[in-house]
N, C-alpha and C positions, 0 to 999 in steps of 0.2 A: 409455314413452319417457323420461319425466323420471327414472325410477329408473335406467334404463340410463345416462343422461347423468351422473348423480351418481356412479354406480359407476365410470364411465370416468375422471372427474375425480379420484376417490379413488385409483384405480390409478396414474394419471400422477404425482400428488404423493407417492405412496408409494415410487416408484422412486428409489433413491439417485442423486443428481446429483453427478458428479465434475467439477469445473471444471478446465480445463487450467491448469497452473502456468506462470507467466511469470517468468523469472529475468533479472537483470542481473548481469554479471560486472564487478566494480569492481577495478581494478589499482592498487596503491600502490607507488610507486617506492622504491628503496633509497638508500644513501649514494652520494656522488660523482656525483650527477645534478643538479648545480646551475648548469650553464651551458647555453647554447643548443645546443651540439654534443651534449652528453650527454643533454639532454632529447629531442632528435630521435632519438638512438640508442635511448633507452628507449621512446619512443612507437612507433617502427617495430617494435621487438621485440615490444611488446604486441600490435600488430595481427597479426603472424605467429603468435604463440602462441595468441591468441584464436580464430583460424580453426580450429586443430587441437583446442583444448579444447572449443569449441562442438560440433564434429563428434563428438568422442569421447563427450561426454555424450548427444548426441541419437541416435547410431547404434550405440553399444555395446549388444549384445543384452540383457545383464542389466539395464542401466539403462533401456533402451527398454521392456522387458517390465514392469518395476516401475511406470513412470510411465503406461504404457498402461492399467493397471488404475485409475489415479487420474484419467484423462481426458486424459493426455498432458503433454508438457513442451515449452515453447518457450523459447529463450534468445535474447536480443537479438543481432541480427547484428553490431552494432558494439560494441566494448568501451567501457567507461566508464573513463576514465583520470583518476585522482586524483594530482596532482603537488604535492609539498610542497618540492621541491628548492631553489627560489629563496629559501625562507624562511631558509635557513642561509647564503646566499651572502655576506652582509656579514661575518658572523663568520669564515667561512673565509678570506676575503680579508685580514682583519686578522691572522690567525695566519700566513698566508703572508708578509705584509710583515714581521712580527716575525722570522720565520726568515731572510729575506733580509738583515736587518740584521746577523745573526750570521755571514753567509757569509765575511767577510774573516778571521775568527779561528776558524772551525770547520774541523775536518778534512773533506776532500771527501766521504769515505764517510758521516760523521756528518750532514753537511749534506743529502745526497740521501736518506738514511734518514729524517730528520725530514720532509722534503718529501713522501716517499712515504707515510708513515704519516698525515700531516696530510690529504693529498688523499683517502685511502681510508678513514680511520677517524673523522675529525673529525665528520662528519654523524651517525654512529651514536652518538657521545657526546652531541652537541648535542641530538638529538631526545629523549633520555632525561630531560632536565631538565624538570620539570613546567611551568615557565613557557614552555617551547617546545612541549612536547607538547600541552598543553590547547588552545591555539588551533588546532593542526593537526587534532586529533580533532573539534573543533567545526566546522571547515571540511569535514572528511570527512562529518560528520553532515548537513550541508546537501546534499552530493552524494547521500548515501543517501536522504534524505527526498524529494529530487527524483525519484529512480527509483521510490520507493514510491508517490508521487502518480500516476505513470504506470501504476500497477497491477502493478509488477514487484517480486518478492521479491529478496533480496540474497545474493550470494556474494562474499566478499572474497578477493583474492589479494595477499598481502603478501610482496614480494621483498626479501631481505636486511634492511636496517634498516627497510624497510616492514613487516616482520613485527612490529616493535615497535609501530608505529602501529596495525596490525590488532588486536594483542592488547590494547593499551590502550583501543581503541575498544570491544571486547567487554566489557572489565572495567568500563568506565564507563557503557556505554549499554544493556546487556542488563538486563532487569527481574528479576534474581535475588534481590533484597533484600526480605525480609518485615520491615517496620519493627518490628513487635512483637517478633519473634524477635531482631532485631538489637539492640534496646535492652535486652532481657533479657540478651543475651550481653555487652553493654557495662556491665552492672551499673548502669544508670540508676536514679535514686532512685525511691521508691514513688510519689511524686506524678506523675512523668513516665510511669511504667508504667501507672498507673491511668488517666491521661488518654488514653494510646495505646490501651488496651483498650476504653475507652468510645467512642472515635472510630475506627472501623475504616477502614483505608486499604488500597488495592490494593498489590500488589507494585510495587516501584519500582527505579530504578537509582541507582548512586552519584552520577552527574552531577546528578540531580534533587535529591539531598540536599546537594549541595555549595554553597559560598558564592555561586557564580554564579547559582544558581536558588533553592532553598528556604532555603539557609543554615541547615541543621540539623546537618550534619557538616563538619568540616574536618580536613586533615592537619596534624599538628604537625611540629616539626623532626626527630623521630625516625621519621617515616613511620608514625605511628599515628593512627587516626581518633579524634577527640574530639567530644563533643556541644557545641552552642551552650549556654553556661552561663547566658545570659539566658532564664529560664523563660518570661517573658511573650512574648518574640520567638519562642522555640522553639514554643510552643503556637499562636501566630498563624500561623507559617509552616507548621507541621505540617498545619493545616486546609486549606492550599492545595496540599498535596503531590500530590493526584490531578491537579490542573491542571499542576503542574510536571512530573509524569511524562509527560503527553501532549506537553509541549514538549521535554523534554530526552532522553527515552529512545526506543529503537527500538520501534515498535508490536509488540505480541505476534504471534507466528507469521509475521513477515515476514522474519526472518533465517534463511537456510537453511544456510550453512556458511562456513568459512574455510579457505584453503590457505596455509600458510607454506612458502616455498621459498628455497633459498640461505639458510637460517635460522640466524643466529648468536645466537639468543636465549639459549641455555644459557650462552654465554660472558658476555654482558652482563647477563643477568637471573638469575645463579646464586643470588641470595638467595631466589628463588621456591622453591627446593628445600630451604631451611633451615626446619625445623619450628618454630623459635623465632621466626621472622619474623612480625610481627603481621598483615601483609597476606595471609598464606597462608590465613587463615580465609576471607577473601573469595574468594580464588582457588579454594578447595575448593567454595564455594557456586556459583561460576561453572561449574565442571566438572559438578557435580550438575545444574545448570540445562540445560547443553548436552545431557547424556545423557537427561534427562527430556523434552526438547522436540524431539527428532528432528533436532538440529543436527549437522553433521559438522565436525570439526576435524582437519585432516590436515597432517602435515609431510612434504614430499617434497624430498629432496636428492639431487644426484648424488654418487656415491661419491668422485669425484676432487675435489670442491669442498672446499677447506681451511676454508671458513667455514660449511659446511653441517653443523650439529650436530643430533643426535637430541634432540628436545625431552623425550621421556619413554620409558620402557620400555613396550612394548605389554602391556596387561593386560586380561583378561576382566572383565566387570562385577563379579563377586564379589570379585576382587582389588582393584578400584578402590574398592569399598565399604570393604574392610578398610583400605586405604591412607588413605582420607579419614576413616574412622571415621564414616561417614554412610550412611544407607539411601537407595538410589536407587529411586524408585518408577516402575514401568512404563517402564523405559529403552527408548529407540528411537534415540538418537543414537549417534555413533561418534567416538572419539578414537584416532587411529592414526598411527604413525610409519613412514615408508619412506625410509630413507637409504642404500639399497644399489642405486640405479639407476645403471647404467653410462652415462656420457656418451661414452666413448671419445674423450676429449680430454685434453691435458696438464693437470696440476693447476693450473698457473699461470694458465690461462684458464678453468678449469671454472666458476668462480663467475659468469662473465659469459655462459656459453653456454646458459643456459636458453632464451634467445630464439632462438639459432641452431639449437638442438636441440628446437624446439617440438613436433614430432610425437612424439618419444620422451618428452618431459616430459608432454605431454597424456595419452598412454597410461598413463604411470606414475600420474598423478593419479586417473584413473578406476579403474585396477586397485587403487590404494590404498583407494579408497572401497569397492569391492566386497569386497576382502580384509579390510578393517577391520570391516565388518558381519559377515562370516563369523567372524572371530576373536573378536568380542565376543558373538556370539549362537548360533554353531554349535558345539556341544560336540565333534562329530567332527573338525571343522576345527582346533579348539584343540588336541586331542590329537595330531593329525598334525603341526602346527607345533612343538609342544613336543618331540615325538619327534625331529623333524629337528634341532632345536637341540641335543638331547642327543648325537646322532650327530656333529654338527659339533664339539662340545666334547670328544668322546671319552669321554663318561660312559656 
């Protein structure tokens, strides 16, 4: 009897256990959402879109089948709304007052054009400045950590200029940095390299290395990372880096994906596509991390949206490796762009209609996720898409 009991226990504990995944969808607002009326518009839109997005993820057959093999998927019924609009309110009001001072000697058309661009673009410029962005992503981190403490993994939705916040959050908070490899790349002196090799540290994030936390790296005036030149402080801070990583970074395996929509990042972050730009090295490491850790990064735009830019050309894994000049080990993530979704709305209002066209947008997000995985991992699907593109271009 005792032998049978022991055998039964062994069998039970030998069966793979797949825990259900619990996700929180966190929505990040865009520009021109910095007064009470626009905040209400944004929050009402989020609730509409979240209903359709949640259902699309939970009940789309391909997604449902995939997660049923892993124990199932649950998505929080209520959206998590992260709102940074009020942060830029004072600056925007200052600019408006300055424009009004010029009203008496400005041509009427020039005056209203200034006012239009100020109200619609000011926040997108404001949020890019590091002194504005860093406090916002630190606030977002508090929201993320709160959801993680509840036992939920994270998916971010960055709308319009909110895409900048989502991108900067990943860039600063995902643990894609190997300190030893980084300092070798930065040509740190032998004393530092030997010290780092002697004291092994886990992978970390850029935030943990920054002056706010470990104070090992800082950005100089030309947007280039430089090491703390005080060696004694560097070494003392380096030994605390694991602790700083726990405080500053997203815990491993808790971030599932990001969706950029109404995404003008290509327009405002065009330097990301310049190979000579120093930060592109870190961006390449981020992409490698996303693909190796099963994270999805989607761009979904309506065709009619004049501010919805394609973030990148869709590429299978081997082409991404060539482009980055990096080996991607056991890839399972997806990076995919879908900017040809019809909203069937005039272009002048298309940038705002992701909320009113929530059902169509939600279907496009899930379809992009499915097609993205096919495009990057299914050779037959890749050939089919490439063949269709050749026909469209007349080749």
